[in-house]
C-alpha positions as CSV (number, residue, x, y, z in Angstrom):
1,M,200.2,1.0,45.0
2,I,201.3,0.6,48.6
3,V,204.2,3.1,50.1
4,N,205.9,2.1,53.3
5,H,207.7,4.7,55.3
6,T,210.0,4.4,58.3
7,R,210.3,7.6,60.3
8,G,211.5,8.9,63.6
9,P,209.8,11.1,66.1
10,A,208.8,14.7,64.9
11,S,210.9,17.2,66.9
12,S,210.2,20.5,65.0
13,A,207.6,22.5,62.9
14,S,209.5,21.5,59.8
15,S,209.6,17.8,60.5
16,R,205.8,18.0,61.3
17,A,205.4,19.7,57.8
18,R,207.3,17.0,56.1
19,R,205.2,14.4,57.9
20,S,202.0,16.1,56.8
21,L,203.2,16.2,53.2
22,T,204.3,12.4,53.4
23,I,200.9,11.5,54.8
24,G,199.2,13.5,52.2
25,A,201.2,11.9,49.4
26,T,200.6,8.5,50.6
27,L,196.9,9.1,50.9
28,S,196.8,10.5,47.3
29,L,198.6,7.4,46.0
30,A,196.3,5.0,47.9
31,L,193.3,6.8,46.4
32,A,194.7,6.7,42.9
33,A,195.3,3.0,43.5
34,T,191.8,2.5,44.5
35,A,190.5,4.4,41.5
36,M,192.5,2.3,39.1
37,A,191.2,-0.8,40.7
38,A,187.7,0.4,40.6
39,G,188.1,0.9,36.7
40,A,189.5,-2.6,36.2
41,L,187.2,-4.7,33.9
42,F,188.1,-8.0,35.7
43,A,188.7,-8.8,39.3
44,P,191.8,-10.6,40.3
45,A,192.1,-14.2,39.2
46,D,191.0,-17.1,41.1
47,N,192.9,-20.4,40.3
48,F,191.6,-23.9,40.3
49,D,193.6,-27.0,40.0
50,V,193.2,-29.3,37.1
51,G,195.5,-32.0,35.5
52,D,199.1,-32.1,34.2
53,D,199.8,-29.3,31.4
54,P,196.3,-28.0,30.8
55,E,196.3,-26.6,27.2
56,S,192.8,-25.8,26.4
57,V,189.5,-24.9,28.2
58,A,185.8,-24.9,27.2
59,I,182.8,-23.3,29.1
60,A,179.4,-24.7,29.0
61,D,176.6,-25.9,31.4
62,F,177.4,-29.6,31.8
63,D,175.1,-30.3,34.7
64,G,171.9,-28.6,33.6
65,D,171.9,-26.1,36.7
66,G,172.1,-22.9,34.6
67,A,175.8,-22.2,35.7
68,G,178.8,-22.3,33.5
69,D,181.0,-25.3,34.1
70,L,184.7,-25.9,32.8
71,A,186.1,-28.6,30.7
72,V,189.9,-28.7,30.5
73,A,192.1,-30.7,28.1
74,N,195.3,-31.9,30.1
75,R,198.0,-32.7,27.6
76,G,200.3,-34.5,30.2
77,D,197.6,-36.7,31.6
78,D,195.8,-37.5,28.3
79,D,192.5,-36.6,30.0
80,V,189.9,-33.9,30.4
81,S,189.0,-32.3,33.8
82,I,185.3,-31.4,34.4
83,L,185.0,-28.5,37.1
84,L,181.3,-27.8,37.9
85,G,180.5,-24.1,38.7
86,D,178.3,-23.0,41.5
87,G,176.9,-20.0,39.7
88,A,179.0,-17.4,41.7
89,G,182.3,-18.0,40.0
90,D,183.6,-20.9,42.2
91,F,184.4,-24.4,40.8
92,D,184.9,-27.8,42.1
93,L,186.7,-30.7,40.2
94,D,184.2,-33.2,39.6
95,D,186.0,-36.0,37.5
96,D,188.6,-36.8,34.9
97,Y,187.9,-38.5,31.6
98,A,190.5,-40.4,29.5
99,V,190.9,-39.2,25.8
100,G,193.6,-39.7,23.3
101,D,197.3,-39.1,23.3
102,E,198.3,-35.3,24.1
103,P,195.0,-33.7,24.0
104,Q,195.6,-30.3,22.3
105,D,192.1,-28.4,22.0
106,I,188.7,-29.0,23.5
107,V,185.2,-27.6,22.3
108,A,181.8,-28.1,23.6
109,G,178.5,-28.6,21.5
110,R,175.3,-30.7,21.3
111,F,176.0,-33.8,19.2
112,N,173.3,-36.2,19.7
113,G,170.1,-34.4,20.2
114,D,169.5,-35.1,23.8
115,G,169.9,-31.6,25.0
116,A,173.0,-32.3,27.0
117,Q,176.5,-30.5,26.2
118,D,179.0,-32.8,24.7
119,L,182.7,-32.4,24.2
120,A,185.2,-33.0,21.3
121,V,188.9,-33.1,22.0
122,A,191.7,-33.0,19.2
123,N,194.6,-35.6,20.3
124,R,197.8,-34.5,18.5
125,M,199.9,-37.6,19.1
126,D,197.5,-40.3,17.9
127,D,195.7,-38.3,15.1
128,T,192.4,-38.6,16.4
129,V,189.3,-36.6,17.8
130,S,187.8,-38.0,21.2
131,V,184.0,-37.4,21.5
132,L,182.6,-37.5,25.0
133,L,178.8,-37.5,25.2
134,G,177.4,-35.7,28.2
135,L,174.7,-37.2,30.3
136,G,173.1,-33.8,31.3
137,D,174.2,-34.3,35.0
138,G,177.9,-33.1,34.7
139,T,179.2,-36.6,33.9
140,F,180.2,-38.2,30.5
141,K,180.2,-41.4,28.7
142,P,183.7,-43.0,27.8
143,A,185.4,-41.2,24.9
144,R,184.9,-42.5,21.3
145,D,187.8,-41.7,18.9
146,R,187.6,-40.7,15.3
147,N,190.6,-40.7,13.1
148,V,191.6,-37.3,11.4
149,G,194.9,-36.1,9.8
150,S,198.3,-36.0,11.3
151,S,198.8,-34.1,14.5
152,P,195.5,-32.3,14.9
153,R,196.0,-29.1,16.9
154,A,192.6,-27.3,16.8
155,L,189.1,-27.9,16.0
156,V,185.8,-26.0,15.7
157,V,182.0,-26.9,16.2
158,A,179.7,-25.6,13.2
159,A,176.8,-26.5,10.9
160,L,178.8,-27.2,7.7
161,N,176.5,-29.1,5.4
162,G,172.9,-27.6,6.1
163,D,171.3,-30.8,7.7
164,G,171.0,-29.1,11.1
165,K,173.3,-31.3,12.8
166,R,176.5,-30.3,14.4
167,D,179.9,-30.9,12.4
168,L,183.5,-30.7,13.3
169,A,186.3,-29.1,11.4
170,V,189.8,-30.1,12.5
171,A,193.2,-28.4,11.6
172,N,195.9,-31.0,11.0
173,F,199.4,-29.5,11.7
174,N,201.5,-32.1,9.8
175,D,199.1,-32.6,6.9
176,D,198.6,-28.9,6.1
177,D,194.9,-29.6,5.7
178,V,191.7,-29.6,7.5
179,S,189.5,-32.7,8.2
180,I,185.7,-32.2,7.8
181,L,183.7,-34.4,10.2
182,T,179.9,-34.4,9.4
183,G,177.7,-35.2,12.4
184,Q,175.3,-38.0,12.1
185,G,173.0,-36.7,14.8
186,H,173.6,-39.6,17.3
187,G,177.1,-38.4,18.6
188,K,179.0,-40.1,15.6
189,F,180.8,-38.4,12.9
190,R,181.7,-39.3,9.4
191,R,185.0,-38.1,7.8
192,K,183.8,-36.4,4.6
193,A,187.0,-34.9,3.3
194,D,190.3,-33.3,3.9
195,R,190.9,-29.7,2.4
196,N,194.4,-28.3,1.8
197,V,195.4,-25.0,3.6
198,G,198.7,-23.4,4.3
199,E,201.8,-24.9,5.9
200,T,201.4,-26.1,9.6
201,P,197.9,-25.0,10.5
202,R,197.4,-24.4,14.1
203,G,194.1,-22.6,14.7
204,I,190.5,-22.6,13.1
205,A,187.4,-20.6,13.3
206,A,184.0,-20.7,11.5
207,A,181.5,-18.0,10.2
208,D,179.9,-16.7,7.2
209,V,182.4,-14.5,5.7
210,D,180.9,-13.9,2.2
211,N,177.3,-13.3,3.3
212,D,175.9,-16.3,1.3
213,R,174.3,-17.9,4.4
214,R,176.8,-20.7,4.3
215,T,179.6,-21.5,6.8
216,D,183.1,-20.8,6.0
217,L,186.4,-21.5,7.7
218,A,189.3,-19.4,8.7
219,V,192.4,-21.5,9.3
220,V,195.7,-19.8,10.6
221,N,198.9,-21.3,9.3
222,D,202.1,-21.0,11.4
223,M,205.0,-21.4,8.9
224,D,203.1,-19.5,6.1
225,E,202.2,-16.5,8.4
226,D,198.7,-16.2,6.9
227,V,195.2,-17.2,7.3
228,S,193.5,-19.6,4.7
229,I,189.9,-18.6,4.2
230,L,187.9,-21.7,3.0
231,L,184.6,-20.6,1.4
232,G,181.9,-23.3,2.1
233,D,179.3,-24.5,-0.5
234,G,176.7,-25.4,2.2
235,E,177.3,-29.2,1.6
236,G,180.2,-29.6,3.8
237,S,182.8,-29.0,1.0
238,F,184.9,-25.9,0.6
239,P,185.9,-25.5,-3.1
240,A,187.4,-21.9,-2.8
241,R,190.5,-21.0,-0.8
242,R,192.0,-17.4,-0.3
243,D,195.1,-16.7,1.8
244,F,195.7,-13.5,3.7
245,A,199.0,-12.5,5.3
246,V,199.3,-11.8,9.1
247,G,202.2,-11.5,11.5
248,S,205.0,-13.9,12.7
249,M,204.1,-17.3,14.2
250,P,200.4,-17.0,14.3
251,F,198.7,-19.8,16.2
252,S,195.1,-18.9,16.8
253,V,192.5,-17.0,14.8
254,T,189.1,-15.5,15.9
255,L,186.2,-14.3,13.6
256,S,183.8,-11.6,14.6
257,D,182.3,-8.3,13.3
258,F,184.6,-5.6,14.7
259,D,183.3,-2.7,12.9
260,D,179.5,-3.4,13.1
261,D,179.0,-3.4,9.2
262,G,177.6,-6.9,9.1
263,D,180.6,-8.5,7.7
264,S,182.9,-11.1,9.4
265,D,186.4,-9.9,10.3
266,F,189.4,-11.8,11.6
267,A,192.2,-11.3,14.1
268,T,195.1,-13.5,15.0
269,Q,197.9,-13.4,17.6
270,N,201.5,-13.4,16.4
271,S,203.8,-14.9,18.8
272,G,207.0,-13.9,16.9
273,D,205.9,-10.1,16.9
274,N,204.1,-10.0,20.4
275,N,201.2,-8.4,18.7
276,V,197.7,-9.0,17.2
277,S,196.7,-8.7,13.4
278,V,193.2,-7.5,12.6
279,R,191.9,-7.5,9.0
280,L,188.3,-6.1,8.3
281,G,186.0,-8.2,6.0
282,K,184.7,-6.8,2.9
283,G,181.6,-9.2,2.9
284,N,182.7,-11.2,-0.2
285,G,185.3,-13.4,1.4
286,S,188.3,-10.9,1.1
287,F,189.6,-8.7,3.7
288,G,191.2,-5.2,4.1
289,A,194.8,-4.3,5.1
290,E,196.4,-5.6,8.3
291,A,196.3,-3.5,11.4
292,N,198.6,-4.5,14.3
293,Y,198.2,-3.9,18.1
294,D,200.8,-4.6,20.7
295,V,200.1,-7.3,23.4
296,G,202.3,-9.2,25.9
297,A,205.2,-11.6,25.4
298,N,204.6,-14.8,23.3
299,P,200.9,-14.4,22.9
300,F,199.3,-17.8,22.4
301,E,195.5,-17.7,22.0
302,I,193.0,-15.0,20.8
303,I,189.3,-14.8,21.3
304,S,186.6,-12.2,20.7
305,A,183.6,-11.3,22.7
306,E,181.8,-8.2,23.9
307,L,183.6,-7.6,27.3
308,N,182.5,-4.2,28.6
309,D,179.0,-3.9,27.5
310,D,179.4,-1.0,25.0
311,G,178.2,-3.0,21.9
312,N,181.7,-3.2,20.5
313,R,183.4,-6.6,20.0
314,D,186.7,-6.8,22.0
315,L,189.7,-9.2,22.1
316,A,191.3,-11.3,24.9
317,V,194.8,-12.6,24.2
318,S,196.8,-15.1,26.6
319,N,200.4,-14.1,26.9
320,A,202.5,-17.2,27.8
321,D,205.8,-15.6,28.8
322,D,204.1,-12.6,30.7
323,D,201.7,-14.8,32.7
324,D,198.8,-12.5,31.8
325,V,195.9,-11.8,29.6
326,S,195.8,-8.7,27.3
327,I,192.4,-7.2,26.8
328,L,191.9,-4.9,23.7
329,L,188.6,-3.0,23.9
330,G,187.1,-2.5,20.5
331,K,185.9,0.9,18.9
332,P,182.8,1.2,16.6
333,N,185.1,1.5,13.5
334,G,186.9,-1.7,14.0
335,T,189.9,-0.4,15.7
336,F,191.0,-1.2,19.3
337,E,192.4,0.5,22.4
338,P,195.9,-0.1,23.7
339,A,195.9,-3.4,25.7
340,D,195.1,-3.7,29.3
341,D,196.9,-6.6,31.1
342,Y,195.4,-9.0,33.8
343,A,197.7,-11.3,35.7
344,V,196.9,-15.1,35.7
345,D,199.1,-18.1,36.6
346,D,202.2,-19.5,34.9
347,F,202.4,-19.8,31.2
348,P,198.8,-19.2,30.1
349,I,197.7,-20.8,26.9
350,G,194.1,-21.8,26.4
351,L,191.3,-19.3,26.7
352,A,187.4,-19.3,26.8
353,V,184.8,-16.8,27.5
354,A,181.2,-17.0,29.0
355,N,179.2,-15.8,32.0
356,V,180.1,-18.0,34.9
357,D,178.9,-16.0,37.9
358,G,175.3,-15.1,37.1
359,A,176.1,-11.3,37.0
360,D,176.4,-9.1,34.1
361,G,179.3,-9.3,31.9
362,R,181.2,-12.1,30.3
363,D,184.0,-13.9,32.4
364,L,187.2,-15.5,31.2
365,A,188.9,-18.9,32.0
366,V,192.5,-19.4,31.2
367,A,194.5,-22.8,31.1
368,N,197.9,-22.4,32.7
369,V,200.5,-25.0,31.6
370,G,203.1,-24.0,34.1
371,T,201.0,-24.4,37.2
372,D,198.5,-27.1,36.3
373,N,195.6,-24.9,36.9
374,V,192.9,-22.7,35.5
375,S,192.5,-19.0,36.4
376,V,189.0,-17.6,36.3
377,L,188.6,-13.8,35.8
378,I,185.2,-12.4,36.8
379,N,184.0,-9.4,34.8
380,E,183.1,-6.3,36.7
381,P,181.6,-3.9,34.1
């Protein structure tokens, strides 16, 4: 906090006393502000320009130099921006790559066994997923498109059928289902099946939620205000489904072990309630009662990671109408501290977490639709 004072000449002992008190109060406020800044988990955001209406961001090492790079899906330009990192938290826009119509979500993974990081992008207006194979030097081959369901909004990379190859699961907003794309090991995918979930699915995550060593899926359904848990059979099919209520207008879901009991838990952001719902897993595919935590206005995406190096999993939430990110630090019992907010740029949506500056701690990248840029928050644990 900065306090400005306008004052005239001191003409008496009382005025000198008042001046001394004013200086002392100002110094105290400055010291308090410095102490608060010193306790902040993240440094002020640095912003990097990308394309039009960036909605999603992924972090991976695309050029093999050991530093985290950024890939950003630009809905307004129908392309992906690649920003190469210098390992110290700075980024340069390298190139843009065309994908499908209105890309909504982007993920990184290794799809063809060459060791390079590749990309997959969900394109909501032409019902496809674009796959861009990386060359290992920060560049990519032209996109190849694979048909999925209607209006794909989110996708996740996971091993779904036990063959050791990376697969994709895609949430299709208009079809109320999930498309399972099994990886063939050479950068191509086969559409195995579509699995029904709730109404208007918008987010998806993958983990083993019933402790059978098979990957399961969590799909958040906007209109039904719940999360569909699809239990995998290890062969790329998901014969069992269970639904669990959350808050109003959930768009995003994350799976993690919040209470350190070895079981997967989930959390959603609820845009209609301006809060987060957390439900702790029981290890058998079911979940306990909902606990809610306030965040900012119009929360859009939620991710989980250990952010302050205390061994507990934390949450980060992008608040589109507040132009900030809420950080909820986890406790060992699966509950969370009240949110601390960190300013970014205009209308933040997409979130990603990874180390990008080579120092201790995981950093955040935030895609800002309103200002066509990405904010990077460097962790200062």
